[in-house]
C-alpha positions as CSV (number, residue, x, y, z in Angstrom):
1,M,8.5,-33.5,29.3
2,I,12.2,-32.7,28.7
3,E,11.5,-31.9,25.1
4,R,8.7,-29.5,26.0
5,R,11.0,-27.8,28.5
6,N,13.8,-27.5,25.9
7,T,11.3,-26.0,23.4
8,V,10.2,-23.4,26.0
9,L,13.9,-22.6,26.7
10,L,14.6,-22.2,23.0
11,T,11.7,-19.8,22.5
12,L,12.7,-17.6,25.5
13,P,15.3,-15.5,23.6
14,V,13.0,-14.9,20.7
15,L,10.2,-14.0,23.1
16,A,12.4,-11.7,25.1
17,T,13.6,-9.9,22.0
18,L,10.1,-9.5,20.7
19,L,9.0,-8.0,24.1
20,A,12.0,-5.7,24.2
21,L,11.9,-4.4,20.7
22,A,8.2,-4.5,19.8
23,V,5.9,-4.6,22.8
24,A,7.8,-2.5,25.3
25,P,8.1,0.5,22.9
26,L,4.4,0.4,22.1
27,I,3.6,0.4,25.8
28,M,6.0,3.3,26.4
29,V,4.4,5.3,23.5
30,F,1.0,4.6,24.9
31,I,2.0,5.8,28.4
32,W,3.8,8.9,27.0
33,S,0.7,9.8,25.0
34,F,-1.0,10.8,28.3
35,W,1.9,13.0,29.4
36,R,1.9,16.8,29.0
37,W,4.3,18.8,26.9
38,D,6.3,21.4,28.8
39,P,7.5,24.1,26.5
40,A,9.9,25.5,29.1
41,S,12.0,22.4,29.4
42,Y,11.2,21.2,25.9
43,W,10.3,17.8,27.3
44,M,7.3,15.7,28.3
45,R,6.2,15.8,31.9
46,P,4.4,12.9,33.6
47,A,0.7,13.7,33.9
48,V,-2.6,12.2,33.0
49,A,-3.8,14.5,30.2
50,L,-5.7,14.0,27.0
51,D,-4.0,16.9,25.2
52,A,-2.3,14.7,22.6
53,Y,-5.6,13.0,21.7
54,R,-7.4,16.4,21.5
55,A,-4.7,17.6,19.1
56,V,-4.9,14.5,16.9
57,F,-8.7,14.9,16.6
58,S,-8.7,18.6,16.2
59,A,-10.4,20.1,13.1
60,D,-7.1,20.6,11.2
61,R,-5.8,17.1,11.7
62,A,-9.2,15.5,11.2
63,V,-9.3,16.9,7.7
64,V,-5.9,15.3,7.0
65,I,-7.0,12.0,8.5
66,V,-10.2,11.8,6.5
67,K,-8.3,12.7,3.3
68,T,-5.7,10.0,4.0
69,L,-8.4,7.4,4.6
70,R,-10.2,8.5,1.4
71,L,-7.0,8.2,-0.6
72,A,-6.3,4.8,0.9
73,L,-9.8,3.6,0.2
74,V,-9.8,4.9,-3.4
75,T,-6.3,3.3,-4.0
76,A,-7.5,-0.1,-2.7
77,V,-10.7,0.0,-4.8
78,L,-8.8,1.0,-8.0
79,A,-6.1,-1.6,-7.3
80,L,-8.9,-4.2,-7.0
81,L,-10.6,-3.0,-10.2
82,L,-7.4,-3.0,-12.1
83,G,-5.6,-5.9,-10.4
84,Y,-8.4,-8.5,-10.4
85,P,-8.8,-8.6,-14.2
86,V,-5.0,-8.7,-14.7
87,A,-4.7,-11.6,-12.2
88,L,-7.7,-13.4,-13.9
89,Y,-6.1,-13.0,-17.3
90,M,-2.8,-14.3,-16.0
91,D,-4.4,-17.3,-14.4
92,Q,-7.0,-18.3,-17.0
93,F,-5.9,-17.0,-20.4
94,A,-2.2,-16.3,-20.5
95,T,0.3,-18.8,-21.7
96,P,3.1,-19.6,-19.3
97,R,5.5,-17.3,-21.2
98,Q,3.0,-14.5,-21.1
99,K,2.4,-15.0,-17.4
100,I,6.1,-14.7,-16.7
101,V,6.4,-11.6,-18.8
102,L,3.4,-10.0,-17.1
103,M,4.8,-10.9,-13.7
104,L,8.2,-9.4,-14.6
105,L,6.5,-6.2,-15.8
106,F,4.9,-5.8,-12.4
107,L,8.0,-6.8,-10.4
108,V,10.7,-4.9,-12.2
109,P,9.8,-1.5,-10.8
110,F,10.4,-3.0,-7.3
111,F,14.0,-3.5,-8.1
112,T,14.5,0.3,-8.2
113,S,14.3,2.6,-5.3
114,Y,11.0,4.1,-4.3
115,I,12.5,7.6,-4.7
116,V,13.6,6.8,-8.2
117,R,10.1,5.6,-9.1
118,T,8.6,8.7,-7.6
119,F,10.9,11.0,-9.7
120,A,10.1,8.9,-12.8
121,W,6.5,10.0,-12.3
122,R,7.7,13.6,-12.5
123,L,9.1,12.9,-15.9
124,I,5.8,11.5,-17.0
125,L,3.3,13.9,-15.3
126,G,5.4,17.1,-15.1
127,R,4.9,20.3,-17.0
128,T,7.4,19.2,-19.7
129,G,6.7,15.6,-19.1
130,L,5.6,12.9,-21.5
131,V,1.8,13.3,-21.0
132,N,1.8,17.1,-21.5
133,S,4.3,16.8,-24.5
134,V,2.1,14.3,-26.3
135,L,-1.1,16.3,-25.7
136,L,0.5,19.5,-26.9
137,R,1.9,17.9,-30.0
138,L,-1.4,16.3,-30.9
139,G,-3.1,19.7,-30.5
140,V,-5.4,18.6,-27.7
141,L,-4.0,21.3,-25.4
142,Q,-2.7,24.8,-26.0
143,E,-0.7,25.0,-22.8
144,P,0.5,22.2,-20.4
145,L,-1.7,20.9,-17.6
146,E,-0.4,22.2,-14.3
147,W,-2.6,19.9,-12.1
148,L,-1.1,16.7,-13.4
149,L,1.9,16.6,-11.2
150,F,1.3,18.5,-7.9
151,S,-2.2,17.3,-7.2
152,E,-4.2,14.5,-5.5
153,F,-4.4,12.9,-9.0
154,A,-0.6,12.4,-9.0
155,V,-0.7,11.1,-5.5
156,Q,-3.3,8.6,-6.5
157,V,-1.4,7.5,-9.6
158,G,1.8,7.1,-7.6
159,L,0.1,5.0,-4.9
160,L,-1.7,2.9,-7.4
161,A,1.5,2.2,-9.3
162,S,3.2,1.3,-6.1
163,Y,0.6,-0.9,-4.6
164,L,-1.0,-2.6,-7.6
165,P,1.4,-5.6,-7.5
166,F,0.3,-6.1,-3.9
167,M,-3.2,-6.7,-5.2
168,I,-2.3,-8.7,-8.3
169,F,-0.1,-11.3,-6.8
170,P,-2.2,-12.4,-3.8
171,V,-5.3,-12.6,-6.1
172,L,-3.3,-14.6,-8.6
173,L,-2.1,-16.9,-5.8
174,S,-5.7,-17.4,-4.7
175,F,-6.7,-18.2,-8.3
176,D,-4.0,-20.8,-8.4
177,R,-5.4,-22.5,-5.4
178,I,-8.9,-22.9,-6.9
179,D,-9.5,-26.5,-7.9
180,L,-10.3,-26.7,-11.6
181,A,-12.9,-29.5,-10.9
182,I,-14.9,-26.9,-9.0
183,L,-15.0,-24.6,-12.0
184,E,-16.0,-27.4,-14.3
185,A,-18.7,-28.5,-11.9
186,S,-20.1,-25.0,-11.8
187,E,-20.1,-24.8,-15.6
188,D,-22.0,-28.1,-15.7
189,L,-24.6,-26.5,-13.4
190,G,-25.0,-23.5,-15.7
191,A,-22.6,-20.9,-14.3
192,T,-20.8,-18.7,-16.7
193,F,-17.3,-17.3,-16.5
């Protein structure tokens, strides 16, 4: 009984901190979302209004929300299509040394700033970047591609490059947890790899 009381007393500071720094701000934002904006005082006035929700779901913002969700879905699918085979190769076919090298190749970019990685894509996809320079020298293009850098394609490439390790490493960890006896038993029953 005393141990249980001590445990509860030890969790109270953590619980109080969590309530003060995480739950209370969320409740306050939810309450404020129903208040009305007063342009005269440049402040929110207490009221029960749905103006903020109407603004979020207006036609202009709905297009942005749908585009964002589409980009997120495409990034997740591409990360799965690219990350799954890489994780499978790392788990099943790579030697321990190759596995370490591949892991480092995907981890090293995270040792640099996100801003530095973003500007690095400018050097690759820009008008005078690596891709355009190679295509011009090979004679594939007569003039640089303008859409490579400032387009949805560039956003997709940047997101994929940033989030691909977040697909590879969890899949690799899940492969590591599969018992090899299960794979051998499935092969005995006629399953193919």
